[in-house]
C-alpha positions as CSV (number, residue, x, y, z in Angstrom):
1,M,-1.6,-3.6,17.3
2,S,1.4,-4.8,15.2
3,K,4.5,-2.8,14.4
4,L,3.4,-2.7,10.7
5,L,0.0,-1.3,11.6
6,D,1.8,1.3,13.7
7,M,3.9,2.3,10.7
8,L,0.9,2.4,8.5
9,L,-1.0,4.7,10.9
10,E,2.1,6.9,11.2
11,H,3.2,7.3,7.6
12,K,-0.2,7.0,5.9
13,I,1.0,6.3,2.4
14,V,1.7,3.0,0.6
15,A,3.5,3.4,-2.7
16,I,2.4,0.8,-5.3
17,F,5.0,-0.4,-7.8
18,R,3.4,-2.1,-10.8
19,G,5.2,-2.8,-14.0
20,F,8.6,-1.5,-12.9
21,K,11.7,-3.7,-12.7
22,G,15.5,-3.7,-12.6
23,A,17.6,-0.5,-12.3
24,E,14.6,1.7,-13.3
25,A,12.5,0.3,-10.4
26,D,15.5,0.7,-8.0
27,A,16.0,4.4,-8.9
28,A,12.3,5.2,-8.6
29,A,12.1,3.5,-5.2
30,L,15.1,5.4,-4.0
31,A,13.6,8.7,-5.2
32,L,10.4,8.0,-3.3
33,I,12.3,7.1,-0.1
34,E,14.3,10.4,-0.4
35,G,10.9,12.1,-0.6
36,G,9.8,10.5,2.7
37,I,7.8,7.4,1.6
38,R,8.3,4.5,4.0
39,L,6.0,1.8,2.9
40,M,6.3,0.3,-0.6
41,E,4.5,-2.6,-2.2
42,V,5.6,-4.5,-5.3
43,T,2.7,-6.1,-7.1
44,M,3.0,-9.8,-7.7
45,N,1.8,-9.4,-11.3
46,T,4.9,-7.4,-12.1
47,E,7.7,-9.2,-13.9
48,E,10.5,-10.1,-11.5
49,A,8.4,-9.1,-8.5
50,A,9.9,-11.6,-6.1
51,E,13.5,-10.6,-7.2
52,T,12.7,-7.0,-6.6
53,I,11.3,-7.6,-3.2
54,Y,14.3,-9.7,-2.2
55,R,16.7,-7.0,-3.5
56,W,14.9,-4.1,-1.9
57,R,14.8,-5.8,1.5
58,E,18.6,-5.5,1.7
59,K,19.1,-2.4,-0.4
60,F,16.6,-0.2,1.6
61,E,16.9,-1.9,5.0
62,G,16.2,0.7,7.7
63,R,14.8,3.2,5.3
64,A,11.6,1.6,4.0
65,V,9.4,-1.5,4.6
66,I,8.8,-3.6,1.5
67,G,5.7,-5.6,1.0
68,A,3.9,-7.4,-1.8
69,G,0.7,-6.3,-3.6
70,T,-1.9,-8.0,-5.8
71,V,-1.5,-11.2,-3.6
72,R,-4.6,-13.0,-4.9
73,D,-4.1,-16.4,-3.4
74,V,-1.9,-18.5,-1.0
75,K,0.5,-19.5,-3.8
76,M,1.3,-15.8,-4.4
77,A,1.5,-15.2,-0.7
78,Q,4.1,-18.0,-0.3
79,E,6.2,-16.6,-3.1
80,A,6.1,-13.1,-1.6
81,V,7.0,-14.2,1.9
82,A,9.8,-16.4,0.6
83,A,11.2,-13.3,-1.2
84,G,11.1,-11.4,2.1
85,A,7.8,-9.4,1.9
86,S,7.0,-7.7,5.3
87,F,3.3,-7.3,4.5
88,L,0.8,-8.5,1.9
89,I,-1.9,-6.5,0.2
90,S,-4.5,-8.0,-2.0
91,P,-7.3,-6.7,-4.3
92,N,-9.7,-9.4,-2.8
93,L,-10.6,-11.0,0.4
94,D,-9.0,-14.5,0.6
95,E,-9.3,-15.9,4.1
96,E,-6.6,-18.5,3.4
97,V,-4.1,-15.7,2.7
98,I,-4.9,-14.0,6.0
99,A,-4.5,-17.2,7.8
100,F,-1.2,-17.9,6.0
101,G,0.1,-14.4,7.0
102,A,-0.9,-14.9,10.6
103,S,1.0,-18.2,10.7
104,H,4.1,-16.5,9.5
105,G,3.8,-13.3,11.5
106,I,3.0,-11.2,8.3
107,S,0.5,-8.4,8.2
108,V,-2.2,-9.0,5.5
109,W,-4.4,-6.1,4.4
110,P,-7.0,-7.5,2.1
111,G,-9.0,-5.8,-0.6
112,V,-12.7,-5.3,0.3
113,M,-15.6,-3.1,-0.8
114,T,-18.8,-3.8,1.1
115,P,-19.5,-3.5,4.9
116,T,-20.0,-7.3,5.0
117,E,-16.6,-7.9,3.5
118,I,-14.9,-5.3,5.8
119,V,-16.3,-6.9,8.9
120,R,-15.6,-10.4,7.7
121,A,-12.0,-9.5,7.0
122,R,-11.7,-8.1,10.5
123,K,-13.2,-11.2,12.1
124,V,-10.7,-13.5,10.4
125,G,-7.7,-11.5,11.5
126,A,-7.0,-8.6,9.2
127,E,-5.8,-5.6,11.2
128,A,-6.5,-3.2,8.4
129,V,-8.4,-3.5,5.1
130,K,-7.9,-1.9,1.6
131,I,-11.0,-0.2,0.2
132,F,-10.9,-0.9,-3.5
133,P,-11.6,0.4,-6.1
134,M,-11.8,3.8,-4.4
135,A,-11.5,5.8,-7.6
136,S,-14.8,4.4,-8.7
137,L,-16.5,4.3,-5.3
138,G,-15.7,7.8,-4.4
139,V,-14.9,9.7,-1.2
140,G,-18.6,9.9,-0.3
141,Y,-18.8,6.1,-0.2
142,L,-15.8,6.0,2.1
143,A,-17.3,8.4,4.5
144,E,-20.5,6.4,4.6
145,I,-18.8,3.1,5.5
146,C,-16.3,4.6,7.9
147,A,-19.1,6.2,10.0
148,P,-20.4,2.9,11.4
149,L,-17.1,0.9,11.0
150,D,-14.7,3.5,12.4
151,N,-12.9,0.9,14.6
152,I,-11.5,-0.8,11.5
153,P,-8.4,0.9,9.9
154,M,-9.1,1.4,6.2
155,I,-6.6,2.1,3.4
156,A,-8.2,4.0,0.5
157,T,-6.7,2.9,-2.8
158,G,-7.3,4.6,-6.1
159,G,-8.0,8.1,-7.2
160,V,-5.8,10.0,-4.7
161,D,-4.1,13.2,-5.8
162,L,-2.7,16.3,-4.1
163,E,-6.0,18.1,-4.5
164,N,-8.1,15.5,-2.7
165,I,-5.8,13.6,-0.4
166,K,-7.1,15.5,2.6
167,D,-10.7,14.6,1.7
168,Y,-9.8,10.8,1.9
169,F,-8.5,11.3,5.5
170,A,-11.4,13.5,6.5
171,A,-13.7,10.7,5.3
172,G,-12.0,8.3,7.6
173,A,-9.2,6.6,5.8
174,C,-6.2,5.7,8.0
175,A,-3.9,5.6,4.9
176,V,-3.9,5.7,1.2
177,G,-2.5,3.5,-1.5
178,M,-1.0,5.3,-4.5
179,G,0.5,4.2,-7.8
180,S,0.7,6.4,-10.9
181,K,0.3,9.6,-8.9
182,L,3.6,8.9,-7.2
183,L,5.3,7.1,-10.1
184,N,5.0,9.2,-13.2
185,K,6.1,6.9,-16.1
186,E,7.3,9.7,-18.3
187,W,9.5,11.1,-15.6
188,I,10.9,7.6,-14.9
189,R,11.5,7.0,-18.6
190,E,13.4,10.3,-18.9
191,G,15.4,9.7,-15.7
192,R,13.9,12.8,-14.0
193,Y,13.9,11.1,-10.6
194,E,14.3,14.4,-8.7
195,L,10.7,15.2,-9.8
196,L,9.5,11.9,-8.1
197,T,11.3,12.9,-4.9
198,D,9.7,16.4,-4.9
199,Q,6.2,15.1,-5.6
200,A,6.6,12.4,-3.0
201,S,7.6,15.0,-0.4
202,Q,4.5,17.0,-1.2
203,F,2.2,14.0,-0.6
204,V,4.1,13.1,2.6
205,K,3.6,16.6,3.9
206,A,-0.1,16.6,2.9
207,A,-0.7,13.3,4.7
208,A,1.2,14.4,7.8
209,D,-1.0,17.5,8.0
210,C,-4.1,15.2,8.2
211,K,-4.8,14.3,11.8
C-alpha cells in the first residue's frame, strides 16, 4: 500500500478544482485546507492547470497533497507530473497512464464504471479506482459492485452532499471526490471564503464519522 493510498483511506475526500485559476483558486484552496481537506486535484482541462499545481506544491507543502484530475492520456500525465502532481485521476481507464504513473512512482486512480473495468484497472496496477459518473449511477449501483469487489478501494465521484455522504461510505466507497459541493462559485465570486472553510469542515467531520 502506497503512502498516497494511506492518505486517501485516512482523509476520505478529494476536492476537485475545475475552472478556477490565479488568486481566486489559491484563496479557495486555502479555505478548504483550513477546513480540513488534505487531498486536492486540479483538473487538466482547467486553464493554467500546470501552473496551479506547480504553485500549490510549494505554497501548501506539508498541509495538502496536490494531484491532477481529468488526465485522459499520457501526454496530460506527462504535463501533470512535470508540474509536480503527486497523484493522477482520470475519467477513463487508460492503461498507458497507469504504466506511466508506475514508472514515475505516481499513484494513478483511473475512472471506471463496470465490474470488468474495475478488475482490469486493478490488474494493470491501479491501487484504487474512481467510480464515475456516480451521480447518474447512484448509491445502489455502488453497493452492488462493492459487494463482490470489496478488496478494491473505490472513490465515488459525483452527487455527494452532506445529506448522503454517509450513504456512499455505507455502500462501500473508501473515499469521495467532490467539486461544486465544496467549491460554491457564488461564495468564491463574492470572496466569502469563510463559508467554504465552514462547509469543508462539515464534510470532513461527516467523512471521519464513517468507519
